[in-house]
DONUDO-974199 format. One line per 4 residues: their letters; for each residue x, y, z of N, C-alpha, C. Coordinates in steps of 0.05 Angstrom, whole numbers. Example, Ala and Ser with C-alpha at 12.3 -4.5 7.8 and 13.67 -1.06 7.14 Angstrom:
REM DONUDO-974199
as> 264:-114:156:246:-90:156:264:-66:156  257:-45:142:273:-21:143:258:1:157
END
This chain:
REM DONUDO-974199
xxxx> 695:3576:4928:691:3547:4921:716:3532:4927  713:3507:4936:735:3489:4941:736:3470:4917  757:3471:4901:758:3458:4875:782:3440:4873  778:3416:4862:799:3398:4855:799:3394:4825
xxxx> 822:3399:4812:825:3395:4783:844:3371:4778  834:3352:4763:849:3327:4758:857:3328:4728  883:3330:4723:893:3334:4695:921:3322:4694  925:3304:4675:952:3291:4673:972:3308:4659
xxxx> 964:3328:4643:983:3345:4629:992:3367:4648  1018:3368:4654:1028:3386:4674:1024:3415:4667  1028:3423:4642:1024:3451:4634:994:3459:4638  976:3442:4630:948:3448:4633:940:3449:4663
xxxx> 952:3430:4678:947:3429:4707:956:3455:4721  980:3464:4713:990:3489:4725:973:3513:4717  965:3513:4692:948:3535:4682:921:3536:4696  909:3513:4700:884:3512:4714:887:3521:4743
xxxx> 908:3512:4756:912:3520:4784:916:3550:4786  933:3561:4768:938:3590:4769:912:3606:4764  897:3597:4744:872:3612:4738:852:3611:4761  848:3587:4772:829:3583:4794:837:3600:4819
xxxx> 862:3602:4824:871:3618:4847:867:3647:4841  870:3656:4817:865:3685:4811:836:3692:4814  819:3672:4813:790:3677:4816:782:3677:4846  802:3676:4863:797:3677:4892:780:3654:4903
xxxx> 783:3631:4891:768:3608:4902:781:3600:4929  765:3591:4947:773:3587:4975:796:3567:4978  794:3545:4962:813:3523:4966:816:3509:4940  840:3508:4929:846:3496:4902:868:3476:4905
xxxx> 862:3452:4895:882:3431:4894:882:3418:4866  904:3405:4859:905:3391:4833:916:3363:4837  911:3346:4818:921:3318:4818:927:3310:4789  947:3293:4786:956:3285:4759:944:3259:4750
xxxx> 929:3245:4767:918:3219:4759:894:3213:4777  879:3193:4769:856:3185:4785:864:3175:4812  886:3160:4814:895:3150:4840:903:3173:4858  918:3193:4847:926:3216:4863:901:3232:4871
xxxx> 881:3234:4854:857:3249:4860:843:3237:4885  841:3210:4886:828:3197:4908:844:3202:4934  871:3202:4932:887:3207:4955:883:3236:4965  881:3255:4947:877:3283:4954:849:3286:4968
xxxx> 829:3273:4956:802:3275:4968:801:3264:4996  814:3241:5000:813:3229:5027:830:3244:5047  851:3258:5038:868:3272:5057:861:3302:5061  843:3312:5044:836:3340:5045:820:3346:5071
xxxx> 825:3369:5083:811:3376:5108:782:3384:5103  774:3388:5078:747:3396:5072:737:3379:5049  710:3380:5044:698:3367:5021:699:3386:4998  708:3378:4975:709:3396:4952:681:3402:4942
xxxx> 677:3427:4933:651:3435:4923:647:3428:4894  669:3424:4880:668:3419:4851:693:3405:4842  690:3386:4824:713:3371:4813:714:3375:4783  739:3380:4773:744:3382:4745:760:3357:4737
xxxx> 750:3341:4718:763:3316:4711:770:3315:4681  795:3309:4675:802:3302:4648:792:3273:4643  788:3266:4618:779:3238:4612:803:3221:4606  820:3229:4588:843:3212:4579:866:3215:4598
xxxx> 868:3196:4616:890:3195:4635:900:3166:4637  926:3163:4644:936:3135:4646:925:3121:4670  923:3094:4667:914:3076:4688:884:3077:4693  873:3101:4697:845:3104:4703:834:3129:4689
xxxx> 814:3126:4671:803:3149:4657:786:3166:4676  779:3190:4668:762:3207:4684:735:3194:4688  724:3181:4667:698:3168:4669:699:3145:4689  721:3130:4689:725:3108:4708:728:3118:4737
xxxx> 739:3142:4739:743:3154:4766:717:3162:4779  698:3170:4764:673:3181:4775:660:3163:4796  655:3137:4789:641:3120:4809:657:3116:4835  684:3117:4833:700:3116:4857:696:3140:4875
xxxx> 693:3163:4862:688:3188:4877:660:3187:4890  641:3177:4875:613:3177:4885:609:3159:4909  627:3140:4914:623:3122:4937:635:3135:4963  648:3158:4960:660:3171:4984:638:3188:4998
xxxx> 636:3185:5024:616:3200:5039:619:3230:5033  597:3243:5027:597:3272:5021:600:3279:4992  606:3258:4975:611:3264:4947:589:3252:4929  566:3244:4941:545:3232:4925:534:3252:4904
xxxx> 534:3278:4910:522:3298:4892:540:3321:4885  565:3320:4893:584:3342:4886:586:3344:4855  582:3368:4844:583:3371:4815:611:3363:4804  610:3346:4783:634:3338:4770:633:3348:4741
xxxx> 652:3364:4733:653:3376:4707:676:3363:4691  669:3350:4669:690:3338:4652:703:3360:4636  730:3360:4636:745:3381:4622:764:3366:4604  756:3362:4579:770:3342:4562:771:3350:4533
xxxx> 790:3338:4519:792:3342:4490:777:3321:4474  763:3303:4488:748:3282:4475:721:3293:4466  716:3294:4440:692:3305:4429:677:3284:4412  661:3268:4425:643:3250:4411:619:3244:4429
xxxx> 597:3238:4417:572:3235:4432:573:3212:4451  588:3191:4444:590:3167:4462:604:3174:4488  626:3190:4486:641:3198:4511:624:3216:4528  609:3234:4515:592:3252:4530:571:3236:4545
xxxx> 558:3217:4530:537:3201:4542:548:3185:4565  571:3171:4561:582:3155:4583:589:3171:4607  599:3196:4603:606:3213:4625:582:3219:4642  560:3227:4629:536:3234:4644:523:3210:4657
xxxx> 523:3187:4644:513:3163:4655:529:3155:4680  555:3160:4679:572:3153:4702:568:3171:4725  558:3195:4720:553:3214:4743:564:3242:4739  573:3249:4715:582:3276:4710:559:3296:4711
xxxx> 565:3320:4718:544:3341:4719:546:3359:4695  570:3363:4684:573:3380:4660:597:3371:4644  601:3382:4621:622:3372:4602:632:3396:4586  658:3401:4588:670:3422:4572:692:3410:4554
xxxx> 692:3418:4529:711:3407:4510:734:3427:4506  759:3417:4507:782:3433:4502:785:3437:4472  796:3460:4463:803:3483:4479:778:3499:4487  780:3512:4509:757:3526:4520:766:3554:4529
xxxx> 746:3571:4533:751:3598:4544:748:3596:4574  765:3610:4588:764:3609:4617:738:3621:4629  727:3641:4614:702:3652:4624:679:3631:4623  681:3613:4603:661:3591:4602:665:3572:4625
xxxx> 690:3566:4632:695:3548:4655:684:3561:4680  689:3587:4684:680:3600:4708:650:3601:4710  637:3604:4686:608:3604:4686:597:3577:4695  610:3555:4686:600:3529:4695:606:3525:4725
xxxx> 628:3534:4734:634:3532:4763:614:3548:4779  607:3571:4769:586:3587:4783:560:3572:4783  553:3559:4761:529:3542:4760:530:3520:4781  554:3508:4784:557:3487:4804:553:3498:4832
xxxx> 563:3522:4837:559:3535:4863:530:3539:4869  515:3549:4849:486:3553:4853:472:3526:4858  481:3506:4844:468:3480:4847:473:3469:4875  498:3473:4886:504:3464:4913:486:3479:4933
xxxx> 482:3504:4929:466:3520:4947:437:3510:4947  427:3503:4924:399:3493:4922:397:3465:4935  418:3449:4931:417:3422:4943:417:3424:4974  433:3442:4985:434:3446:5014:407:3455:5024
xxxx> 394:3473:5009:368:3483:5016:347:3461:5018  349:3442:4999:330:3420:4998:335:3401:5022  361:3398:5029:367:3381:5052:356:3393:5078  359:3419:5081:350:3432:5106:320:3435:5107
xxxx> 308:3441:5083:279:3446:5083:267:3430:5060  268:3403:5061:258:3386:5039:229:3390:5031  213:3399:5051:184:3403:5045:180:3426:5025  201:3443:5021:198:3465:5002:205:3457:4973
xxxx> 216:3433:4970:224:3424:4944:200:3417:4927  198:3428:4903:175:3422:4885:175:3394:4875  199:3381:4876:201:3354:4865:212:3335:4886  198:3335:4910:209:3320:4932:210:3290:4926
xxxx> 190:3280:4911:191:3251:4904:215:3245:4887  221:3263:4868:244:3259:4851:269:3261:4867  271:3279:4886:294:3283:4902:300:3258:4918  280:3246:4931:284:3222:4947:294:3199:4930
xxxx> 283:3196:4906:291:3174:4888:320:3178:4880  327:3202:4872:355:3208:4864:374:3203:4887  367:3211:4911:384:3207:4933:389:3178:4939  367:3162:4939:370:3134:4944:387:3120:4922
xxxx> 382:3128:4897:397:3115:4876:427:3122:4877  433:3147:4884:461:3155:4886:475:3139:4908  461:3134:4930:474:3119:4952:475:3090:4945  458:3080:4928:456:3051:4922:470:3043:4897
xxxx> 479:3063:4881:490:3056:4854:516:3041:4857  522:3022:4839:547:3008:4839:570:3027:4836  593:3021:4848:614:3041:4850:640:3032:4836  640:3010:4821:664:3001:4808:662:3009:4778
xxxx> 685:3015:4766:685:3023:4737:672:3002:4719  674:2976:4727:662:2955:4710:632:2956:4711  620:2971:4730:591:2971:4733:579:2998:4724  593:3012:4706:583:3038:4697:556:3035:4683
xxxx> 551:3012:4671:526:3008:4656:502:3007:4675  507:3005:4702:485:3003:4721:485:3028:4739  492:3051:4727:496:3075:4744:470:3089:4751  447:3081:4741:422:3092:4750:414:3119:4737
xxxx> 396:3133:4750:386:3158:4740:406:3181:4743  404:3201:4726:420:3225:4729:401:3247:4739  411:3267:4754:393:3289:4763:383:3305:4739  361:3318:4743:349:3333:4720:367:3354:4709
xxxx> 382:3368:4727:399:3390:4717:422:3379:4700  433:3355:4708:453:3342:4692:442:3333:4665  417:3323:4665:404:3315:4641:401:3338:4621  393:3361:4632:390:3385:4615:417:3395:4605
xxxx> 438:3393:4622:465:3401:4613:474:3383:4591  468:3357:4593:476:3338:4572:463:3345:4545  438:3352:4546:424:3360:4521:437:3385:4509  443:3405:4526:455:3429:4517:483:3424:4505
xxxx> 499:3407:4517:526:3401:4507:524:3386:4480  506:3367:4478:503:3353:4454:495:3371:4431  477:3389:4436:467:3408:4416:489:3427:4408  504:3438:4427:524:3458:4421:547:3446:4406
xxxx> 554:3421:4411:577:3409:4398:570:3396:4371  546:3386:4368:540:3371:4344:517:3383:4328  504:3404:4339:483:3418:4324:458:3401:4322  437:3414:4313:412:3400:4309:397:3394:4335
xxxx> 373:3383:4332:358:3376:4356:366:3349:4367  357:3344:4391:362:3318:4404:336:3303:4407  337:3277:4403:313:3261:4406:311:3251:4435  288:3254:4446:283:3246:4474:259:3228:4476
xxxx> 262:3207:4491:240:3189:4496:227:3196:4523  201:3199:4523:187:3204:4548:172:3178:4556  177:3169:4580:167:3143:4590:148:3149:4613  123:3142:4610:103:3147:4631:93:3121:4642
xxxx> 95:3117:4668:84:3094:4681:56:3102:4690  36:3096:4674:9:3105:4679:-2:3093:4705  -18:3108:4719:-29:3100:4745:-8:3096:4767  15:3108:4762:37:3105:4782:29:3115:4809
xxxx> 16:3139:4810:9:3151:4835:-11:3133:4850  -30:3122:4836:-50:3104:4848:-37:3079:4859  -19:3068:4843:-5:3044:4852:12:3050:4876  26:3073:4876:44:3080:4899:27:3084:4924
xxxx> 3:3094:4921:-14:3098:4945:-21:3072:4959  -20:3050:4944:-26:3023:4955:-2:3011:4970  21:3023:4966:45:3013:4979:48:3026:5007  54:3011:5028:58:3023:5054:77:3047:5053
xxxx> 71:3067:5068:86:3092:5065:116:3088:5070  124:3071:5089:152:3068:5094:166:3051:5073  151:3041:5053:164:3025:5032:162:3039:5005  151:3064:5004:147:3077:4978:172:3085:4964
xxxx> 192:3095:4979:217:3103:4966:231:3078:4955  231:3057:4971:244:3032:4962:230:3021:4937  203:3023:4937:188:3014:4914:196:3030:4889  196:3056:4891:202:3074:4869:231:3069:4859
xxxx> 249:3066:4878:277:3062:4871:280:3035:4856  267:3014:4866:270:2988:4853:260:2988:4824  237:3002:4820:226:3003:4793:244:3020:4775  254:3042:4785:272:3059:4770:298:3044:4763
xxxx> 308:3030:4782:333:3015:4778:330:2994:4755  307:2981:4755:301:2961:4734:301:2974:4707  289:2998:4706:287:3012:4680:315:3021:4671  330:3034:4689:356:3045:4680:376:3023:4674
xxxx> 374:3000:4688:391:2978:4681:386:2968:4653  361:2968:4645:354:2958:4618:364:2978:4596  364:3003:4603:372:3023:4582:401:3031:4583  415:3024:4604:443:3033:4607:461:3022:4586
xxxx> 457:2997:4578:474:2985:4557:472:2999:4530  450:3014:4527:446:3029:4502:457:3058:4504  471:3064:4527:482:3090:4532:461:3112:4532  437:3105:4541:417:3126:4544:420:3140:4571
xxxx> 417:3166:4571:418:3182:4595:390:3185:4605  384:3174:4628:356:3173:4638:353:3190:4663  332:3205:4665:326:3221:4688:297:3215:4697  291:3221:4722:264:3217:4733:253:3245:4737
xxxx> 229:3250:4727:217:3276:4730:198:3278:4753  177:3262:4754:159:3261:4776:135:3244:4768  121:3233:4789:96:3219:4784:98:3197:4763  120:3181:4764:123:3159:4746:131:3166:4718
xxxx> 142:3190:4714:150:3199:4688:181:3200:4686  192:3187:4666:220:3187:4661:225:3200:4633  250:3210:4629:258:3220:4603:285:3208:4597  289:3199:4572:314:3187:4564:325:3200:4539
xxxx> 349:3210:4540:362:3222:4517:373:3201:4499  364:3200:4474:373:3180:4455:396:3189:4439  418:3174:4439:441:3181:4422:440:3169:4395  421:3150:4391:417:3139:4364:388:3144:4356
xxxx> 385:3160:4335:358:3168:4328:340:3146:4318  352:3124:4309:336:3101:4298:329:3081:4320  339:3085:4343:335:3065:4365:306:3067:4375  292:3044:4375:265:3043:4387:267:3028:4413
xxxx> 262:3043:4435:265:3031:4461:239:3023:4475  217:3027:4461:191:3021:4474:189:2993:4484  197:2973:4468:195:2945:4477:214:2939:4500  238:2951:4499:258:2948:4521:246:2958:4547
xxxx> 235:2982:4546:224:2995:4570:200:2979:4581  182:2971:4564:158:2956:4573:166:2930:4585  185:2916:4573:193:2890:4584:207:2894:4611  224:2914:4614:238:2919:4639:219:2925:4662
xxxx> 199:2942:4656:180:2949:4677:161:2927:4684  150:2914:4663:129:2894:4668:139:2868:4679  166:2863:4677:177:2839:4688:191:2844:4715  190:2869:4725:203:2875:4750:187:2864:4773
xxxx> 200:2858:4796:185:2848:4819:164:2868:4828  170:2894:4826:150:2914:4834:125:2913:4818  128:2911:4791:104:2910:4774:89:2884:4777  104:2863:4784:91:2837:4788:71:2838:4811
xxxx> 76:2855:4830:58:2858:4853:36:2878:4848  39:2894:4827:19:2915:4821:15:2915:4791  -3:2899:4782:-8:2896:4753:-21:2920:4740  -28:2940:4757:-42:2964:4746:-22:2982:4731
xxxx> 4:2978:4733:23:2995:4720:22:2991:4690  17:3012:4675:16:3011:4646:38:3030:4636  53:3020:4616:76:3035:4606:69:3048:4579  72:3074:4577:69:3089:4552:95:3102:4545
xxxx> 103:3100:4520:128:3112:4510:123:3127:4485  134:3151:4483:133:3167:4458:158:3183:4456  162:3195:4433:187:3210:4427:182:3238:4418  201:3255:4424:199:3283:4414:228:3292:4408
xxxx> 230:3313:4392:256:3323:4385:258:3352:4392  279:3359:4406:283:3388:4413:291:3403:4388  285:3429:4387:294:3445:4365:324:3451:4368  337:3456:4346:366:3461:4347:371:3485:4366
xxxx> 389:3481:4385:397:3502:4403:374:3513:4419  354:3497:4425:332:3505:4442:342:3507:4471  329:3523:4487:337:3526:4515:327:3503:4531  338:3500:4555:329:3478:4572:300:3483:4581
xxxx> 292:3508:4583:265:3515:4590:245:3505:4569  252:3509:4543:236:3500:4521:233:3469:4522  255:3456:4528:255:3427:4529:237:3417:4551  239:3429:4575:222:3421:4597:193:3423:4591
xxxx> 185:3445:4578:157:3450:4571:148:3428:4552  165:3421:4532:158:3401:4513:155:3373:4526  173:3367:4544:172:3341:4558:147:3340:4575  140:3361:4589:117:3361:4606:91:3358:4590
xxxx> 90:3371:4566:67:3368:4549:63:3340:4539  85:3328:4531:84:3300:4521:76:3281:4544  88:3285:4567:82:3268:4590:52:3271:4597  41:3295:4596:13:3299:4603:-5:3284:4583
xxxx> 3:3285:4557:-13:3271:4537:-12:3241:4541  12:3230:4547:15:3201:4551:0:3192:4576  -1:3209:4596:-14:3202:4621:-45:3199:4617  -55:3214:4597:-84:3214:4593:-93:3194:4572
xxx> -74:3178:4561:-81:3158:4541:-99:3137:4554  -121:3131:4541:-140:3111:4551:-129:3083:4547  -128:3068:4569:-117:3041:4567:-138:3021:4557
END
């Protein structure tokens, strides 16, 4: 793996570099700040496979650095793992909304870090497979939407609230980190745009991705100010991780979708929203099954 570790503490930076080199990673570099990290990325002879970012750094935080990285060609989907001493749900949420793929809280065990890096390696391999043979992807519609959003998302730190959807694996990682750090189940909103497939079939084929992206952008823009982590599953179904259990987002979601230019052209879109709670320390597989069951029920609601 080709890894860049960004850490302002020199002792930690040296420790990370030494450890990563002992693991025989192909190419390891470090940086002490966000500015230096961008310089290293631009001057490196290769694209890094994984980035480790501290959050609390002078001048530019790790969260602020993420959108700058995402605008660099080749870095739209590179896994970014936050490696930080900041332990609160708001920071975790903002990191994932900004584009982080995983989150590790200091102090940590190095075997845990290596496990996450290995996960990033597997994710990269799967991403390359989808690029080379996209017809084999079970979620091709989702993949296209995520790709377009990543390329289209705003890239300045001041526009983090408009960062769009997060990939499904990052969404699942966020749930796991929230549960492991704070315990208990997590509340998730499932948003179903009923009749989405029928509506999409009426859109010219060369405009379908743009249509889906526009509708998704409208939805994520509406929810981003609430620090909700939103992912797209398939067939007009979204999931949003709620960091405030009392927050009712149904009206926000319906207003965002029904007032969008896309919905204005296709009045058949009906929005259904419901909530579920994961069990404490449930697996991502359990969560996916629960989301799919709820989405199926919402899709069958008689309008």
